[in-house]
N, CA, C and O atoms as a Tripos MOL2 file, in Angstrom:
@<TRIPOS>MOLECULE
protein
  296   295    74     0     0
PROTEIN
NO_CHARGES

@<TRIPOS>ATOM
      1 N           1.1130   -0.9700    0.2920 N.3       1 UNK1
      2 CA         -0.2960   -0.3170   -0.2100 C.3       1 UNK1
      3 C           0.9690    1.1800   -0.6670 C.2       1 UNK1
      4 O           0.9030    2.0350   -1.5500 O.2       1 UNK1
      5 N           2.1770    0.8700    0.5860 N.am      2 UNK2
      6 CA          2.7940    2.8190    0.6120 C.3       2 UNK2
      7 C           3.1070    2.7400   -0.4230 C.2       2 UNK2
      8 O           2.7680    3.8220   -0.9020 O.2       2 UNK2
      9 N           3.6680    2.0300   -1.3670 N.am      3 UNK3
     10 CA          4.4220    1.4710   -2.6300 C.3       3 UNK3
     11 C           3.1190    2.5790   -3.4420 C.2       3 UNK3
     12 O           3.5150    3.6210   -3.9640 O.2       3 UNK3
     13 N           1.7250    2.2560   -3.4680 N.am      4 UNK4
     14 CA          0.8380    2.8800   -4.2800 C.3       4 UNK4
     15 C           0.9320    4.2010   -4.0560 C.2       4 UNK4
     16 O           0.9940    4.9900   -4.9990 O.2       4 UNK4
     17 N           0.9570    4.6420   -2.6220 N.am      5 UNK5
     18 CA          0.2970    6.0460   -1.8880 C.3       5 UNK5
     19 C           1.5950    7.0150   -2.7070 C.2       5 UNK5
     20 O           1.3490    8.0880   -3.2580 O.2       5 UNK5
     21 N           3.4490    6.1770   -2.6290 N.am      6 UNK6
     22 CA          3.6820    6.8040   -3.1240 C.3       6 UNK6
     23 C           4.2130    6.7710   -4.6380 C.2       6 UNK6
     24 O           5.2260    7.3840   -4.9720 O.2       6 UNK6
     25 N           3.6070    6.1650   -5.3380 N.am      7 UNK7
     26 CA          4.1340    7.0430   -6.6410 C.3       7 UNK7
     27 C           2.5620    6.9900   -7.2750 C.2       7 UNK7
     28 O           2.3830    7.2120   -8.4730 O.2       7 UNK7
     29 N           1.4910    6.6890   -6.4030 N.am      8 UNK8
     30 CA          0.3460    8.2520   -6.3260 C.3       8 UNK8
     31 C           0.5440    9.8130   -6.3040 C.2       8 UNK8
     32 O          -0.0740   10.7770   -6.7580 O.2       8 UNK8
     33 N           1.8180    9.5960   -5.4840 N.am      9 UNK9
     34 CA          1.5170   11.0670   -4.9800 C.3       9 UNK9
     35 C           3.1210   11.5030   -6.1180 C.2       9 UNK9
     36 O           3.2780   12.6010   -6.6520 O.2       9 UNK9
     37 N           3.8800   10.5850   -6.2080 N.am     10 UNK10
     38 CA          4.8070   11.2030   -7.5740 C.3      10 UNK10
     39 C           4.5350   11.4150   -8.9050 C.2      10 UNK10
     40 O           5.4730   11.6360   -9.6710 O.2      10 UNK10
     41 N           3.6170   11.3890   -9.2290 N.am     11 UNK11
     42 CA          2.5720   11.6120  -10.3820 C.3      11 UNK11
     43 C           1.5820   11.9440  -10.4350 C.2      11 UNK11
     44 O           0.8500   12.0250  -11.4220 O.2      11 UNK11
     45 N           1.2490   12.3740   -8.6310 N.am     12 UNK12
     46 CA         -0.1180   13.7440   -8.8150 C.3      12 UNK12
     47 C          -0.8530   13.2440   -9.6020 C.2      12 UNK12
     48 O          -0.9350   13.7680  -10.7130 O.2      12 UNK12
     49 N          -1.5180   12.2410   -9.3410 N.am     13 UNK13
     50 CA         -2.8560   11.2690   -8.7470 C.3      13 UNK13
     51 C          -3.9150   11.8190   -8.4760 C.2      13 UNK13
     52 O          -3.9210   12.2280   -7.3150 O.2      13 UNK13
     53 N          -5.1360   12.0830   -9.2180 N.am     14 UNK14
     54 CA         -6.2750   13.3760   -8.6690 C.3      14 UNK14
     55 C          -7.2030   12.3910   -8.4740 C.2      14 UNK14
     56 O          -8.1020   12.5780   -7.6530 O.2      14 UNK14
     57 N          -7.0810   10.6540   -9.5350 N.am     15 UNK15
     58 CA         -8.3180   10.3530   -8.8060 C.3      15 UNK15
     59 C          -8.1210    8.5690   -8.7020 C.2      15 UNK15
     60 O          -7.6990    7.8470   -9.6050 O.2      15 UNK15
     61 N          -8.5350    8.1710   -7.4130 N.am     16 UNK16
     62 CA         -8.3970    6.3240   -7.7780 C.3      16 UNK16
     63 C          -9.0860    5.5180   -7.7800 C.2      16 UNK16
     64 O          -9.4220    4.9460   -6.7430 O.2      16 UNK16
     65 N          -9.7030    5.0780   -9.4360 N.am     17 UNK17
     66 CA        -10.5680    4.2570   -9.3440 C.3      17 UNK17
     67 C         -11.1500    2.8770   -8.5900 C.2      17 UNK17
     68 O         -10.2620    2.1050   -8.2270 O.2      17 UNK17
     69 N         -12.3940    2.5090   -8.3380 N.am     18 UNK18
     70 CA        -12.2940    0.8070   -7.6350 C.3      18 UNK18
     71 C         -13.5010    0.4610   -8.7420 C.2      18 UNK18
     72 O         -14.0840    1.1750   -9.5580 O.2      18 UNK18
     73 N         -13.6360   -1.2890   -8.3190 N.am     19 UNK19
     74 CA        -15.3350   -1.2610   -9.4880 C.3      19 UNK19
     75 C         -15.7520   -1.5680   -8.7530 C.2      19 UNK19
     76 O         -15.3600   -1.7990   -7.6090 O.2      19 UNK19
     77 N         -17.4680   -1.7200   -9.6510 N.am     20 UNK20
     78 CA        -18.2980   -1.8890   -8.6020 C.3      20 UNK20
     79 C         -17.6600   -2.7440   -7.7080 C.2      20 UNK20
     80 O         -17.4200   -2.3430   -6.5690 O.2      20 UNK20
     81 N         -17.3620   -3.8280   -8.0530 N.am     21 UNK21
     82 CA        -17.3520   -5.1510   -7.6290 C.3      21 UNK21
     83 C         -16.8000   -5.9040   -6.7120 C.2      21 UNK21
     84 O         -16.8900   -7.1210   -6.5450 O.2      21 UNK21
     85 N         -15.9310   -4.7060   -5.8310 N.am     22 UNK22
     86 CA        -14.5790   -4.4060   -4.7640 C.3      22 UNK22
     87 C         -15.4760   -3.0920   -4.3660 C.2      22 UNK22
     88 O         -16.1020   -2.2060   -4.9490 O.2      22 UNK22
     89 N         -15.0180   -3.6840   -2.3870 N.am     23 UNK23
     90 CA        -15.0010   -2.5970   -1.5150 C.3      23 UNK23
     91 C         -13.9650   -1.6620   -2.1470 C.2      23 UNK23
     92 O         -12.8920   -1.8260   -2.7270 O.2      23 UNK23
     93 N         -14.8410   -0.4490   -1.7420 N.am     24 UNK24
     94 CA        -14.3070    0.2300   -1.9270 C.3      24 UNK24
     95 C         -12.9060    1.0060   -0.7370 C.2      24 UNK24
     96 O         -12.3310    2.0940   -0.7690 O.2      24 UNK24
     97 N         -12.8100   -0.0780    0.1140 N.am     25 UNK25
     98 CA        -12.1250    0.9060    1.2760 C.3      25 UNK25
     99 C         -10.7410    0.9660    1.1340 C.2      25 UNK25
    100 O         -10.0270    1.4310    2.0220 O.2      25 UNK25
    101 N         -10.2510    0.4720   -0.0570 N.am     26 UNK26
    102 CA         -8.8190    0.3600   -0.0170 C.3      26 UNK26
    103 C          -8.4460    1.7060   -0.8640 C.2      26 UNK26
    104 O          -7.6990    2.5620   -0.3890 O.2      26 UNK26
    105 N          -9.2660    1.8590   -2.6720 N.am     27 UNK27
    106 CA         -9.1110    3.2470   -3.2200 C.3      27 UNK27
    107 C          -9.8220    4.7450   -2.5640 C.2      27 UNK27
    108 O          -9.8200    5.7980   -3.2020 O.2      27 UNK27
    109 N         -10.5810    4.5520   -0.7850 N.am     28 UNK28
    110 CA        -10.3690    5.3750    0.0990 C.3      28 UNK28
    111 C          -9.9380    5.7550    0.9210 C.2      28 UNK28
    112 O         -10.1670    6.8820    1.3600 O.2      28 UNK28
    113 N          -8.9140    4.6650    1.5630 N.am     29 UNK29
    114 CA         -7.7120    4.6760    2.1670 C.3      29 UNK29
    115 C          -7.0000    5.9030    1.8240 C.2      29 UNK29
    116 O          -6.9390    7.0050    2.3690 O.2      29 UNK29
    117 N          -6.1130    5.0630    0.0310 N.am     30 UNK30
    118 CA         -5.0450    5.6030   -0.9670 C.3      30 UNK30
    119 C          -5.1670    7.0740   -1.0610 C.2      30 UNK30
    120 O          -4.2850    7.9250   -0.9430 O.2      30 UNK30
    121 N          -6.7160    7.2410   -1.3500 N.am     31 UNK31
    122 CA         -7.3340    8.3760   -1.7570 C.3      31 UNK31
    123 C          -7.1840    9.9520   -0.4060 C.2      31 UNK31
    124 O          -6.7230   11.0890   -0.5070 O.2      31 UNK31
    125 N          -7.7970    9.2380    0.6400 N.am     32 UNK32
    126 CA         -7.4330   10.1510    1.6600 C.3      32 UNK32
    127 C          -5.8060   11.0470    2.2070 C.2      32 UNK32
    128 O          -5.5800   12.1090    2.7870 O.2      32 UNK32
    129 N          -4.7170    9.6350    1.4910 N.am     33 UNK33
    130 CA         -3.2630   10.1110    1.7450 C.3      33 UNK33
    131 C          -3.4050   10.5830    0.5810 C.2      33 UNK33
    132 O          -2.6610    9.7330    0.0930 O.2      33 UNK33
    133 N          -3.6640   11.1090   -0.1830 N.am     34 UNK34
    134 CA         -2.7040   11.4170   -1.4050 C.3      34 UNK34
    135 C          -3.8220   13.1400   -1.3480 C.2      34 UNK34
    136 O          -3.4490   14.2980   -1.5370 O.2      34 UNK34
    137 N          -4.7170   12.7900   -1.1340 N.am     35 UNK35
    138 CA         -5.8690   13.9080   -1.2520 C.3      35 UNK35
    139 C          -6.5780   14.0820   -2.5550 C.2      35 UNK35
    140 O          -6.8270   15.0600   -3.2590 O.2      35 UNK35
    141 N          -6.8310   12.7470   -2.6410 N.am     36 UNK36
    142 CA         -7.1960   12.5040   -4.1080 C.3      36 UNK36
    143 C          -9.0150   12.4300   -4.2040 C.2      36 UNK36
    144 O          -9.6820   13.0050   -3.3440 O.2      36 UNK36
    145 N          -9.6080   11.7400   -5.2270 N.am     37 UNK37
    146 CA        -11.2480   11.8330   -5.3440 C.3      37 UNK37
    147 C         -11.3270   10.0510   -5.3420 C.2      37 UNK37
    148 O         -10.2980    9.4290   -5.6040 O.2      37 UNK37
    149 N         -12.1720    9.5650   -5.1370 N.am     38 UNK38
    150 CA        -12.2500    8.0960   -5.5730 C.3      38 UNK38
    151 C         -13.4570    8.4480   -6.5120 C.2      38 UNK38
    152 O         -14.0910    9.5010   -6.5830 O.2      38 UNK38
    153 N         -13.6330    7.0020   -7.3770 N.am     39 UNK39
    154 CA        -14.7240    7.6450   -8.7690 C.3      39 UNK39
    155 C         -15.2020    5.8270   -9.0190 C.2      39 UNK39
    156 O         -14.5020    4.9830   -8.4590 O.2      39 UNK39
    157 N         -15.9910    5.5330   -9.5810 N.am     40 UNK40
    158 CA        -15.9500    4.0830   -9.9190 C.3      40 UNK40
    159 C         -16.4470    4.0570  -11.6030 C.2      40 UNK40
    160 O         -17.1260    4.7110  -12.3950 O.2      40 UNK40
    161 N         -15.4400    2.5850  -11.5200 N.am     41 UNK41
    162 CA        -15.8690    2.4410  -13.3210 C.3      41 UNK41
    163 C         -16.4640    0.5330  -12.7780 C.2      41 UNK41
    164 O         -16.0070   -0.2920  -11.9870 O.2      41 UNK41
    165 N         -17.9340    0.5580  -13.9360 N.am     42 UNK42
    166 CA        -17.9080   -0.6980  -14.1100 C.3      42 UNK42
    167 C         -17.2980   -1.6230  -14.9140 C.2      42 UNK42
    168 O         -16.7090   -1.3170  -15.9510 O.2      42 UNK42
    169 N         -17.4310   -2.9870  -14.4020 N.am     43 UNK43
    170 CA        -16.5210   -4.0980  -15.5850 C.3      43 UNK43
    171 C         -17.4920   -4.7280  -15.9830 C.2      43 UNK43
    172 O         -17.2960   -5.8170  -16.5210 O.2      43 UNK43
    173 N         -19.0470   -4.1300  -15.8030 N.am     44 UNK44
    174 CA        -20.0570   -5.1900  -16.3970 C.3      44 UNK44
    175 C         -19.8850   -6.8620  -16.1680 C.2      44 UNK44
    176 O         -20.1590   -7.7350  -16.9920 O.2      44 UNK44
    177 N         -19.3370   -7.0450  -14.7750 N.am     45 UNK45
    178 CA        -19.4820   -8.3360  -15.4200 C.3      45 UNK45
    179 C         -20.5440   -8.2100  -13.3360 C.2      45 UNK45
    180 O         -20.8510   -9.1700  -12.6300 O.2      45 UNK45
    181 N         -20.7230   -7.0350  -13.1020 N.am     46 UNK46
    182 CA        -21.7360   -7.2620  -11.1970 C.3      46 UNK46
    183 C         -22.7610   -6.3010  -12.1810 C.2      46 UNK46
    184 O         -23.5400   -5.8110  -11.3630 O.2      46 UNK46
    185 N         -23.0120   -5.9630  -13.0840 N.am     47 UNK47
    186 CA        -25.1130   -5.6810  -14.0020 C.3      47 UNK47
    187 C         -25.9220   -6.5640  -12.6040 C.2      47 UNK47
    188 O         -26.2770   -7.7290  -12.7870 O.2      47 UNK47
    189 N         -26.0610   -6.1560  -11.7910 N.am     48 UNK48
    190 CA        -27.9400   -6.5530  -11.0780 C.3      48 UNK48
    191 C         -28.9470   -6.8560  -11.9710 C.2      48 UNK48
    192 O         -28.7690   -7.0830  -13.1680 O.2      48 UNK48
    193 N         -30.1020   -6.8610  -11.3390 N.am     49 UNK49
    194 CA        -31.2700   -7.3020  -12.3210 C.3      49 UNK49
    195 C         -31.6110   -5.4860  -12.3590 C.2      49 UNK49
    196 O         -32.2860   -5.0750  -13.3030 O.2      49 UNK49
    197 N         -31.2870   -4.8410  -11.6790 N.am     50 UNK50
    198 CA        -32.1490   -3.7460  -11.3820 C.3      50 UNK50
    199 C         -31.5310   -2.5720  -12.6490 C.2      50 UNK50
    200 O         -32.0560   -1.6030  -13.1970 O.2      50 UNK50
    201 N         -30.3180   -3.1530  -12.7540 N.am     51 UNK51
    202 CA        -29.3340   -2.2090  -13.6270 C.3      51 UNK51
    203 C         -30.4520   -3.2320  -15.4250 C.2      51 UNK51
    204 O         -31.0690   -3.0470  -16.4740 O.2      51 UNK51
    205 N         -30.1450   -3.8110  -14.8630 N.am     52 UNK52
    206 CA        -31.0530   -4.2600  -16.3840 C.3      52 UNK52
    207 C         -32.3880   -4.2010  -16.3420 C.2      52 UNK52
    208 O         -32.9710   -4.1310  -17.4240 O.2      52 UNK52
    209 N         -33.1370   -4.2140  -15.1570 N.am     53 UNK53
    210 CA        -34.3950   -3.4650  -15.5550 C.3      53 UNK53
    211 C         -34.9470   -2.1820  -15.8140 C.2      53 UNK53
    212 O         -36.0970   -1.8670  -16.1220 O.2      53 UNK53
    213 N         -33.1500   -0.9770  -15.5020 N.am     54 UNK54
    214 CA        -33.7040   -0.1110  -16.6280 C.3      54 UNK54
    215 C         -32.5140    0.4430  -17.5190 C.2      54 UNK54
    216 O         -31.9650    1.5300  -17.7040 O.2      54 UNK54
    217 N         -32.3440   -1.4550  -18.1830 N.am     55 UNK55
    218 CA        -31.9670   -1.3690  -19.9370 C.3      55 UNK55
    219 C         -31.2380   -0.6810  -19.9090 C.2      55 UNK55
    220 O         -31.4310    0.3910  -20.4810 O.2      55 UNK55
    221 N         -29.6100   -1.0140  -19.0050 N.am     56 UNK56
    222 CA        -28.5190   -0.8220  -19.0250 C.3      56 UNK56
    223 C         -27.9510   -2.1090  -19.4800 C.2      56 UNK56
    224 O         -28.2200   -3.2950  -19.2860 O.2      56 UNK56
    225 N         -27.0350   -1.4240  -20.1790 N.am     57 UNK57
    226 CA        -26.0910   -2.4250  -21.1120 C.3      57 UNK57
    227 C         -24.5980   -2.3050  -21.6110 C.2      57 UNK57
    228 O         -23.9060   -1.4410  -21.0720 O.2      57 UNK57
    229 N         -24.2910   -2.7460  -22.1580 N.am     58 UNK58
    230 CA        -22.5240   -2.6630  -22.4220 C.3      58 UNK58
    231 C         -22.6540   -1.0340  -23.0100 C.2      58 UNK58
    232 O         -22.1020   -0.1750  -22.3220 O.2      58 UNK58
    233 N         -23.3030   -0.6370  -24.1460 N.am     59 UNK59
    234 CA        -23.2900    0.3190  -24.5060 C.3      59 UNK59
    235 C         -23.2430    1.3280  -23.1370 C.2      59 UNK59
    236 O         -22.1110    1.6000  -22.7380 O.2      59 UNK59
    237 N         -24.3680    1.8900  -22.4050 N.am     60 UNK60
    238 CA        -24.6570    2.6750  -21.1890 C.3      60 UNK60
    239 C         -23.2020    2.3930  -20.5960 C.2      60 UNK60
    240 O         -22.2680    3.0960  -20.9830 O.2      60 UNK60
    241 N         -23.0320    1.5670  -19.8380 N.am     61 UNK61
    242 CA        -22.5730    1.2240  -18.7230 C.3      61 UNK61
    243 C         -20.6380    2.0700  -19.7760 C.2      61 UNK61
    244 O         -20.0570    3.1070  -19.4570 O.2      61 UNK61
    245 N         -20.3650    1.3900  -20.5730 N.am     62 UNK62
    246 CA        -18.9190    1.5190  -21.3240 C.3      62 UNK62
    247 C         -19.1770    3.6520  -21.4010 C.2      62 UNK62
    248 O         -18.2500    4.4500  -21.2580 O.2      62 UNK62
    249 N         -20.6490    4.0310  -21.6560 N.am     63 UNK63
    250 CA        -20.7020    5.0030  -21.3010 C.3      63 UNK63
    251 C         -20.1000    5.9250  -20.3280 C.2      63 UNK63
    252 O         -19.1400    6.6440  -20.6060 O.2      63 UNK63
    253 N         -20.8300    5.8850  -18.8880 N.am     64 UNK64
    254 CA        -20.8960    5.6150  -17.3730 C.3      64 UNK64
    255 C         -18.7170    6.0550  -17.6590 C.2      64 UNK64
    256 O         -18.0040    7.0520  -17.7750 O.2      64 UNK64
    257 N         -18.5980    4.8480  -17.6430 N.am     65 UNK65
    258 CA        -17.0240    4.5170  -17.4800 C.3      65 UNK65
    259 C         -16.2300    5.5500  -18.3020 C.2      65 UNK65
    260 O         -15.3580    6.0670  -17.6030 O.2      65 UNK65
    261 N         -16.2540    5.9820  -19.4810 N.am     66 UNK66
    262 CA        -15.9820    6.6360  -20.2820 C.3      66 UNK66
    263 C         -16.3740    8.2800  -19.5030 C.2      66 UNK66
    264 O         -15.4630    9.0300  -19.1510 O.2      66 UNK66
    265 N         -17.5010    8.5570  -19.3680 N.am     67 UNK67
    266 CA        -17.4620    9.9940  -18.1460 C.3      67 UNK67
    267 C         -16.5070   10.4480  -16.8950 C.2      67 UNK67
    268 O         -15.9230   11.5090  -16.6760 O.2      67 UNK67
    269 N         -16.5990    8.9250  -15.9840 N.am     68 UNK68
    270 CA        -16.1580    8.8320  -14.7850 C.3      68 UNK68
    271 C         -14.3650    9.2310  -15.4880 C.2      68 UNK68
    272 O         -13.8750   10.3290  -15.2270 O.2      68 UNK68
    273 N         -13.6010    8.2300  -16.3230 N.am     69 UNK69
    274 CA        -12.7160    8.9990  -16.6300 C.3      69 UNK69
    275 C         -12.2710   10.0380  -17.4930 C.2      69 UNK69
    276 O         -11.0610   10.2560  -17.5510 O.2      69 UNK69
    277 N         -13.2750   10.8910  -18.3520 N.am     70 UNK70
    278 CA        -13.2980   12.1660  -18.7650 C.3      70 UNK70
    279 C         -13.0820   13.3980  -17.1460 C.2      70 UNK70
    280 O         -12.1800   14.1010  -16.6890 O.2      70 UNK70
    281 N         -14.1030   13.1490  -16.8860 N.am     71 UNK71
    282 CA        -14.0380   14.0080  -15.6780 C.3      71 UNK71
    283 C         -12.1120   14.0900  -14.3100 C.2      71 UNK71
    284 O         -11.5580   15.1070  -13.8910 O.2      71 UNK71
    285 N         -11.6110   12.2270  -14.0020 N.am     72 UNK72
    286 CA        -10.8020   12.4870  -13.7800 C.3      72 UNK72
    287 C          -9.1870   13.1760  -14.3800 C.2      72 UNK72
    288 O          -8.1830   13.5680  -13.7850 O.2      72 UNK72
    289 N          -9.6690   13.0460  -16.2360 N.am     73 UNK73
    290 CA         -8.4590   13.8640  -16.1800 C.3      73 UNK73
    291 C          -8.7820   15.1930  -16.8760 C.2      73 UNK73
    292 O          -8.6490   15.6840  -17.9980 O.2      73 UNK73
    293 N          -9.1840   15.4820  -15.8810 N.am     74 UNK74
    294 CA         -9.5770   16.6880  -16.8010 C.3      74 UNK74
    295 C          -9.2400   18.0220  -15.2830 C.2      74 UNK74
    296 O          -9.4100   19.2270  -15.4710 O.2      74 UNK74
@<TRIPOS>BOND
     1     1     2 1
     2     2     3 1
     3     3     4 2
     4     3     5 am
     5     5     6 1
     6     6     7 1
     7     7     8 2
     8     7     9 am
     9     9    10 1
    10    10    11 1
    11    11    12 2
    12    11    13 am
    13    13    14 1
    14    14    15 1
    15    15    16 2
    16    15    17 am
    17    17    18 1
    18    18    19 1
    19    19    20 2
    20    19    21 am
    21    21    22 1
    22    22    23 1
    23    23    24 2
    24    23    25 am
    25    25    26 1
    26    26    27 1
    27    27    28 2
    28    27    29 am
    29    29    30 1
    30    30    31 1
    31    31    32 2
    32    31    33 am
    33    33    34 1
    34    34    35 1
    35    35    36 2
    36    35    37 am
    37    37    38 1
    38    38    39 1
    39    39    40 2
    40    39    41 am
    41    41    42 1
    42    42    43 1
    43    43    44 2
    44    43    45 am
    45    45    46 1
    46    46    47 1
    47    47    48 2
    48    47    49 am
    49    49    50 1
    50    50    51 1
    51    51    52 2
    52    51    53 am
    53    53    54 1
    54    54    55 1
    55    55    56 2
    56    55    57 am
    57    57    58 1
    58    58    59 1
    59    59    60 2
    60    59    61 am
    61    61    62 1
    62    62    63 1
    63    63    64 2
    64    63    65 am
    65    65    66 1
    66    66    67 1
    67    67    68 2
    68    67    69 am
    69    69    70 1
    70    70    71 1
    71    71    72 2
    72    71    73 am
    73    73    74 1
    74    74    75 1
    75    75    76 2
    76    75    77 am
    77    77    78 1
    78    78    79 1
    79    79    80 2
    80    79    81 am
    81    81    82 1
    82    82    83 1
    83    83    84 2
    84    83    85 am
    85    85    86 1
    86    86    87 1
    87    87    88 2
    88    87    89 am
    89    89    90 1
    90    90    91 1
    91    91    92 2
    92    91    93 am
    93    93    94 1
    94    94    95 1
    95    95    96 2
    96    95    97 am
    97    97    98 1
    98    98    99 1
    99    99   100 2
   100    99   101 am
   101   101   102 1
   102   102   103 1
   103   103   104 2
   104   103   105 am
   105   105   106 1
   106   106   107 1
   107   107   108 2
   108   107   109 am
   109   109   110 1
   110   110   111 1
   111   111   112 2
   112   111   113 am
   113   113   114 1
   114   114   115 1
   115   115   116 2
   116   115   117 am
   117   117   118 1
   118   118   119 1
   119   119   120 2
   120   119   121 am
   121   121   122 1
   122   122   123 1
   123   123   124 2
   124   123   125 am
   125   125   126 1
   126   126   127 1
   127   127   128 2
   128   127   129 am
   129   129   130 1
   130   130   131 1
   131   131   132 2
   132   131   133 am
   133   133   134 1
   134   134   135 1
   135   135   136 2
   136   135   137 am
   137   137   138 1
   138   138   139 1
   139   139   140 2
   140   139   141 am
   141   141   142 1
   142   142   143 1
   143   143   144 2
   144   143   145 am
   145   145   146 1
   146   146   147 1
   147   147   148 2
   148   147   149 am
   149   149   150 1
   150   150   151 1
   151   151   152 2
   152   151   153 am
   153   153   154 1
   154   154   155 1
   155   155   156 2
   156   155   157 am
   157   157   158 1
   158   158   159 1
   159   159   160 2
   160   159   161 am
   161   161   162 1
   162   162   163 1
   163   163   164 2
   164   163   165 am
   165   165   166 1
   166   166   167 1
   167   167   168 2
   168   167   169 am
   169   169   170 1
   170   170   171 1
   171   171   172 2
   172   171   173 am
   173   173   174 1
   174   174   175 1
   175   175   176 2
   176   175   177 am
   177   177   178 1
   178   178   179 1
   179   179   180 2
   180   179   181 am
   181   181   182 1
   182   182   183 1
   183   183   184 2
   184   183   185 am
   185   185   186 1
   186   186   187 1
   187   187   188 2
   188   187   189 am
   189   189   190 1
   190   190   191 1
   191   191   192 2
   192   191   193 am
   193   193   194 1
   194   194   195 1
   195   195   196 2
   196   195   197 am
   197   197   198 1
   198   198   199 1
   199   199   200 2
   200   199   201 am
   201   201   202 1
   202   202   203 1
   203   203   204 2
   204   203   205 am
   205   205   206 1
   206   206   207 1
   207   207   208 2
   208   207   209 am
   209   209   210 1
   210   210   211 1
   211   211   212 2
   212   211   213 am
   213   213   214 1
   214   214   215 1
   215   215   216 2
   216   215   217 am
   217   217   218 1
   218   218   219 1
   219   219   220 2
   220   219   221 am
   221   221   222 1
   222   222   223 1
   223   223   224 2
   224   223   225 am
   225   225   226 1
   226   226   227 1
   227   227   228 2
   228   227   229 am
   229   229   230 1
   230   230   231 1
   231   231   232 2
   232   231   233 am
   233   233   234 1
   234   234   235 1
   235   235   236 2
   236   235   237 am
   237   237   238 1
   238   238   239 1
   239   239   240 2
   240   239   241 am
   241   241   242 1
   242   242   243 1
   243   243   244 2
   244   243   245 am
   245   245   246 1
   246   246   247 1
   247   247   248 2
   248   247   249 am
   249   249   250 1
   250   250   251 1
   251   251   252 2
   252   251   253 am
   253   253   254 1
   254   254   255 1
   255   255   256 2
   256   255   257 am
   257   257   258 1
   258   258   259 1
   259   259   260 2
   260   259   261 am
   261   261   262 1
   262   262   263 1
   263   263   264 2
   264   263   265 am
   265   265   266 1
   266   266   267 1
   267   267   268 2
   268   267   269 am
   269   269   270 1
   270   270   271 1
   271   271   272 2
   272   271   273 am
   273   273   274 1
   274   274   275 1
   275   275   276 2
   276   275   277 am
   277   277   278 1
   278   278   279 1
   279   279   280 2
   280   279   281 am
   281   281   282 1
   282   282   283 1
   283   283   284 2
   284   283   285 am
   285   285   286 1
   286   286   287 1
   287   287   288 2
   288   287   289 am
   289   289   290 1
   290   290   291 1
   291   291   292 2
   292   291   293 am
   293   293   294 1
   294   294   295 1
   295   295   296 2
@<TRIPOS>SUBSTRUCTURE
     1 UNK1         2 RESIDUE 1 A UNK
     2 UNK2         6 RESIDUE 1 A UNK
     3 UNK3        10 RESIDUE 1 A UNK
     4 UNK4        14 RESIDUE 1 A UNK
     5 UNK5        18 RESIDUE 1 A UNK
     6 UNK6        22 RESIDUE 1 A UNK
     7 UNK7        26 RESIDUE 1 A UNK
     8 UNK8        30 RESIDUE 1 A UNK
     9 UNK9        34 RESIDUE 1 A UNK
    10 UNK10       38 RESIDUE 1 A UNK
    11 UNK11       42 RESIDUE 1 A UNK
    12 UNK12       46 RESIDUE 1 A UNK
    13 UNK13       50 RESIDUE 1 A UNK
    14 UNK14       54 RESIDUE 1 A UNK
    15 UNK15       58 RESIDUE 1 A UNK
    16 UNK16       62 RESIDUE 1 A UNK
    17 UNK17       66 RESIDUE 1 A UNK
    18 UNK18       70 RESIDUE 1 A UNK
    19 UNK19       74 RESIDUE 1 A UNK
    20 UNK20       78 RESIDUE 1 A UNK
    21 UNK21       82 RESIDUE 1 A UNK
    22 UNK22       86 RESIDUE 1 A UNK
    23 UNK23       90 RESIDUE 1 A UNK
    24 UNK24       94 RESIDUE 1 A UNK
    25 UNK25       98 RESIDUE 1 A UNK
    26 UNK26      102 RESIDUE 1 A UNK
    27 UNK27      106 RESIDUE 1 A UNK
    28 UNK28      110 RESIDUE 1 A UNK
    29 UNK29      114 RESIDUE 1 A UNK
    30 UNK30      118 RESIDUE 1 A UNK
    31 UNK31      122 RESIDUE 1 A UNK
    32 UNK32      126 RESIDUE 1 A UNK
    33 UNK33      130 RESIDUE 1 A UNK
    34 UNK34      134 RESIDUE 1 A UNK
    35 UNK35      138 RESIDUE 1 A UNK
    36 UNK36      142 RESIDUE 1 A UNK
    37 UNK37      146 RESIDUE 1 A UNK
    38 UNK38      150 RESIDUE 1 A UNK
    39 UNK39      154 RESIDUE 1 A UNK
    40 UNK40      158 RESIDUE 1 A UNK
    41 UNK41      162 RESIDUE 1 A UNK
    42 UNK42      166 RESIDUE 1 A UNK
    43 UNK43      170 RESIDUE 1 A UNK
    44 UNK44      174 RESIDUE 1 A UNK
    45 UNK45      178 RESIDUE 1 A UNK
    46 UNK46      182 RESIDUE 1 A UNK
    47 UNK47      186 RESIDUE 1 A UNK
    48 UNK48      190 RESIDUE 1 A UNK
    49 UNK49      194 RESIDUE 1 A UNK
    50 UNK50      198 RESIDUE 1 A UNK
    51 UNK51      202 RESIDUE 1 A UNK
    52 UNK52      206 RESIDUE 1 A UNK
    53 UNK53      210 RESIDUE 1 A UNK
    54 UNK54      214 RESIDUE 1 A UNK
    55 UNK55      218 RESIDUE 1 A UNK
    56 UNK56      222 RESIDUE 1 A UNK
    57 UNK57      226 RESIDUE 1 A UNK
    58 UNK58      230 RESIDUE 1 A UNK
    59 UNK59      234 RESIDUE 1 A UNK
    60 UNK60      238 RESIDUE 1 A UNK
    61 UNK61      242 RESIDUE 1 A UNK
    62 UNK62      246 RESIDUE 1 A UNK
    63 UNK63      250 RESIDUE 1 A UNK
    64 UNK64      254 RESIDUE 1 A UNK
    65 UNK65      258 RESIDUE 1 A UNK
    66 UNK66      262 RESIDUE 1 A UNK
    67 UNK67      266 RESIDUE 1 A UNK
    68 UNK68      270 RESIDUE 1 A UNK
    69 UNK69      274 RESIDUE 1 A UNK
    70 UNK70      278 RESIDUE 1 A UNK
    71 UNK71      282 RESIDUE 1 A UNK
    72 UNK72      286 RESIDUE 1 A UNK
    73 UNK73      290 RESIDUE 1 A UNK
    74 UNK74      294 RESIDUE 1 A UNK
């Protein structure tokens, strides 16, 4: 974890991503250590029944991932 924090500080990382299927605790610890924010990327394997009921599919999820990446790069 210390190496991740060191790398993130050195490279001025502003956003730490975590996946929808993963507990965000590690991402939150790293983001707190370096003063960054966190955001979510969806790997598609975790689409829920609610997602499917709301017509979320590959394209809509990838669009959300793209928007998260764009926010991080601004």
